[in-house]
C-alpha positions in Angstrom: 18.4 -15.1 -11.8 15.4 -17.3 -10.8 12.1 -16.5 -12.4 10.4 -16.0 -9.0 12.9 -13.3 -8.1 12.3 -11.5 -11.4 8.6 -11.5 -10.9 9.0 -10.0 -7.4 11.3 -7.2 -8.8 8.7 -6.3 -11.4 5.8 -5.8 -9.0 4.8 -2.3 -8.1 3.2 -1.3 -4.8 0.4 1.2 -5.3 -2.5 2.4 -3.2 -6.0 2.2 -4.8 -8.8 3.9 -2.9 -7.0 3.4 0.4 -6.0 -0.2 -0.2 -2.3 -1.1 -0.7 -1.9 -3.5 -3.7 0.9 -5.0 -5.7 0.6 -5.2 -9.5 2.8 -6.2 -12.4 0.8 -3.7 -14.7 2.8 -0.9 -16.2 -0.3 1.0 -17.6 -2.8 2.8 -15.4 -5.8 2.1 -17.6 -5.2 -1.6 -17.8 -4.6 -1.8 -14.1 -7.9 0.1 -13.4 -9.8 -2.1 -15.9 -8.5 -5.3 -14.2 -9.6 -3.9 -10.8 -13.1 -3.2 -12.1 -12.8 0.6 -11.8 -13.5 1.7 -15.4 -17.3 1.0 -15.5 -19.7 3.9 -16.1 -18.7 7.4 -15.3 -15.6 7.8 -13.2 -12.8 10.2 -12.3 -9.2 9.3 -11.5 -6.8 11.2 -9.2 -3.1 10.3 -8.8 -1.2 11.8 -5.9 -3.8 14.5 -5.6 -3.8 15.4 -9.3 -6.9 14.8 -11.5 -6.0 12.8 -14.6 -8.0 13.3 -17.8 -9.5 10.1 -19.2 -7.6 10.8 -22.4 -4.4 10.4 -20.5 -5.2 7.2 -18.6 -3.8 4.9 -21.3 -0.7 7.0 -21.5 0.0 7.0 -17.8 2.6 4.6 -16.4 2.3 3.0 -13.0 5.1 3.6 -10.5 5.8 2.4 -7.0 4.0 4.2 -4.2 1.4 5.9 -6.5 -1.7 6.9 -4.6 -4.7 6.4 -6.9 -8.2 7.4 -6.1 -11.1 6.5 -8.3 -14.5 8.1 -7.8 -17.6 6.5 -9.5 -20.5 8.8 -10.4 -23.8 7.5 -9.2 -27.0 8.9 -10.8 -30.4 8.8 -9.3 -33.6 10.6 -9.4 
């Protein structure tokens, strides 16, 4: 099987904050870190369910996941 075909089969299609993306990541935390979504205070929801930060590194990415990341912004 050609290498290019293998790479295509390993890509997952996910939605991050309304944008459809393809990724080869298997791990949610690594994916979010690569996308610049883990800075400061943030919350993550997958398919409408809030995911505790302690579970982000244990959560696998799957095709068609809908991921929402909310960044907390402070001010005064």
